[in-house]
N, C-alpha and C positions, 0 to 999 in steps of 0.2 A: 458583213455578216459572216458567222462562223458556224461550224457544225459541232454538236455534242457527241463526242466520241470517247469520252473518259470511261474507263472500265469501272469506276467507283459507282456509277449510276445504275440503277436497275435497267433491265433490257427495254422496258417500255419508254424509258426516258432517252435512250440512245437512238433517237430518231433523226431523221434528216430535216427536222423543223429548223428554220433559221432562228438565230438568237439575236436579240436586240440588246445593246448595252444598257445597263442600269445607270441612269444619270446621277443617282444619289451618290455614287462613289466617286471621290475625287482624287484617289491615288491607286495605282496598281491596275492590272488588266486581268481579264479572265473571269469577271463576275458578269453574269448575264441571265436573262430570263427569256425562255422560249415563249412562242405565241400560244402554246397549249397550256401553259400554267406551271410546268415544272420549273424548279429553281435550283440551279447548280453553281457551285463555286469550286474551282479545281486548282488548289494550291496556288492562289493568287497572292503575291507579296504585297502586303499593306503595312506600311510603317514599321518595317523590320520584322514583322510577324508573318506567319504562313496561314492562310485560310484553307482549311480542309473540311469541306461541308458538302453533303448531298442531301436534298430534300425531295419530297414527293410533291404531290399536288398540293395546292394551297389548302391549308387547314389540316393536313395530314401530319402525323408525328414526324419530328425531325430526327435524322440519323446523323450522328457525328462520328467521323473517323477516329480511330485510335482507342476504341473501347470505352470503358466507363471511367477512364481516369479523370476526364474533365468534369464529370458529374452534372452535365447540362441536362436540364428537364425537357420534356416534349413541349415545344412552343411552335409558333407559326414560322414560315420561312423568312420573315423579315428580321427575325432575331438570329444573327449569325453566330456561329461558334468560332471565336477567334483564338487560335492556339498557337503556341510557340513551336518551333521545330522540335523534332525528337531529341536532338542534342541541345543542351543548354546554350542559350544565345549569349554571346560575349557582350558584356556591359561595362562601360568605363566612361566616366565623366571627365572631359578634358578641361578641367578648371584649374588655373595656376594656383590659386590660394588653397584649394582643396588638396592638390598634390603635395604642396609644401606641408600642410598640416598633417596629412596622412603619413608622409615620410618622417616627420618629426615624431609622430606617435610611435612608429617602429624603432627609431633611434633611441628615444627615451626608455622604451620597454626593454630593449636589448642591453642598453647601458646600465639599467638598474640591476638586471641579473648578473652582468659581468662584475659590476662593482661589489655587489653583495658577496660574490664568490671570492674575488681577489683581495678586497679590503676588509672583509669581516670573517667569513667562514674559514678560509685557508689559514690565516694568521692565528686562529684559535687553537690549532694543532690538536683538534679533538675529532678523529676520523668519523666516528659514528654520528656526532652532532653535525658535522659538515655534510656528510652524505645525506642524512635525512632532510635537513633544511635546504640543502642545495637542490635535491631532487624535487622537493615540493615547490621551491621557487621557480625552477625551470619548467615544471609541469603547468603551473598557473600561467606563466608567461607564454608558453606554447599555445595553450588553449585560448588566451586573450588574442594573440596574433592571428591564430587560425579563424577566430570569430571576426576579427577586424577585416581579414581578407575576404571572407564570405560576404560580409556586409557591404564592402566596397565593390566587389565584382559581381554581385547578384542584381539582377533587374529588380527594383523595388516594387514593380507593378505598374510600368508604364502603359497607358491606354494606347491602343493603335490609332494612328493618325489616318483620317479618311475613311473609317469604317462607317457603314450606313447605321442609323440609329435603330435600336431595338424598340419595341412598343413601350411607351412610358418614359423613354430616355431621349427627348428631342433636343436637349440643350447641348450646344457645342461650345468648346472653349474658344474664345475669340483670338487666343494667341497661337495655339497649335492645331486647332480644328478637330480635336478628339471629342467624341461623345462622352460627356462626363457622367460617371455613375455616382451614387450616393457616397459621400465621403472623399471623393477624388478632388485634388487641388493641383493647380498648375505650379510648377517649380521654375523660377526664373533662371536658376543655375543649370538644371538638367534640360530645360527647354521642352519638357513633356508634362502631361498631366499624370499624376501618380494615384493609384488606387489607395484609399485610406492613408494618405500621406500624413505623417506626424510632424516632421520637420526636416530641413536639409542640414546635415551635420558636416561641417568642413573637416573634422578630425577623421571621418571615414570617407570623405570626398564622395558622398552620395546622399540621396534622400533616404529617410527611414520610412518605408511603406509596408504594404501588406505582405510582400514576399520576402523581405529581408529583416523584418522587425525582430524575429527570434534571434538572429545572429547579432543584431545590435545589443539586445538585452543580455546575451551571453558575453559579449565584448565588455560591457560595463561591469558585469558581475565578476568576471575573472580578473579584470584590471583592478577593481576595488579589493578583491581578496589578495591578489599578489602584493598590492601596496600595503595592505594591513599586515600581511605576514612580515614584510620588511620593517615596518614600524614597530611591531612587537619585538622582533629580534634586536633592533637597536635600543629600544627603551628598557628591555628586560634587566640588563646590568644596573642601570640607574635606579630602577625600582627596587631591586634587591638591596642595593646600598642604602637607599633611603629607608627601607624597612628595618635594616640593621642599625640605623643611626649614623652611618658612615658618611652620609651625604644629605645636604639640605638645599634649600633654594638659594642660600648665600654662597655656596660653594662654587668657585669658578669651574667652568666646563671647557675643556680644550678638545676640540674635535679636529681631526685631519681633514683637509679640504675635500678629499674623496668621500669620507663619511658624511660631511656636511651636505655635499651635493646629493648624495644618495638619500639623506633624510628629507631634503627639500622636494626632490622628485617624487618620492614615496608619499609625502604628505599631500602634495597637490594632486597626485593621481588618485589617492583615496577619496579626497573631498570632491573632486570633480566626477569621477566615475561612480562613487556612491550616491551623489546627488542625482545623476542622470539615471541610474538604475531605479532609484526611488521614484522618480517622475514617471519612467516608463511603466513600472508595475502599477502605479496608481492609475495611470491613463488606461492601461489594459483592463484593469478590474472594473473601471467605471465607464467603459466605452459603450455608448448605447447603440453603436452601429456595427458591432462585430458579427451580428446575425441579421443582415438586411432582409427585409421582406417579412420578418416575424413581428407580431404586435408586442408592444411593450419593450422594456429593457431586458436584455439577456442577463443571466446571473454572472457573478464574478468568476465562478469556476468554468462556466461555458466560454467566457471571454478568454480566459487563460488557455483553455484547450484550443481555441481558435488560432492562437499565436504559436504555441509550443508544439501541439500535436494532438491528435484525437483522443489519445489515452496516455495516462501517466506511465513513463518508462525512462530508462537511462538515456534514451535518445533526446529527451528534453534538455539534457545538460551537454549534449554533443554538438559542436559546431559543424560536424561532418554529416549530420542527419538533417534533412529538411523537415518542415512541419507536415508535409504530406499534402495531398490534393484537397482543395476546399470545395465544399458543395456549393453550387450556384443556386441561390434562391432569389425569387423576385425576378424582375425584368433585366437583371444584369447580364452582359455578355461575359463569356468565359475566355480569359486570356491566358 
């Protein structure tokens, strides 16, 4: 038995009443219920997250530490507010194939920019032309790599392991033991259940879920735009020559190996990233679960704001700005 001495509890709850462990919790310590009815959780580590919750008597409104950032509604004490620590939690998937694919993505993106500069822009000996297109190419590559890094190192929305079920969420994952919320799926690579998981992508070595989907969309967008920019630069002289009648389909084409490699990389990048961007946008606009707990299917505009941010702004296109807090609706726990 232990005593409730935490300062976060109201004075009437800081009594000498003994605490009995809650047997529903299978991981972590510090979760207990006193014999008088108060329910307190004091920074108990569960599944890599931190529980910070104080509640009153049963049936009273719940108070969650940390202000209104979590957006949790007033519910009974059985529904815990599961929050991450104040500092972002480090996230990395130690998968060999994913590490190789993610590294290859960086190598190909950097080599595309370097080859464009050394094999195409600088030999043109046109300072203004080289400066404009070189700056645009490196800007798109930088945004693509920043989005890739945010996708890879951001927790996609892993559900805490061992948390007690909230009302209406009794199903537990048989593989990791997490209480599954609507739209959550277990990933065999991440070994966790991910909220609103779309798929596990080896090219970013992470799942694409609720909390990093914006960054994945931006990664595919900037990768496709960067590759399209390279393709237009390489094909412009041939198109101009064809329009003037100086070149046709029978004319032999001699390309340096560096330019041929650049063209192949850009073409594959545009096709792959463009296809993935199209799939993501279509999935977001038609997602029936972006607003859980609300009757009917949300509008496409509401779905888009749920991923990119609450209101249109330049932050939608920035990999350095998160989508912002999500309002918890229905019986979901807030992570």
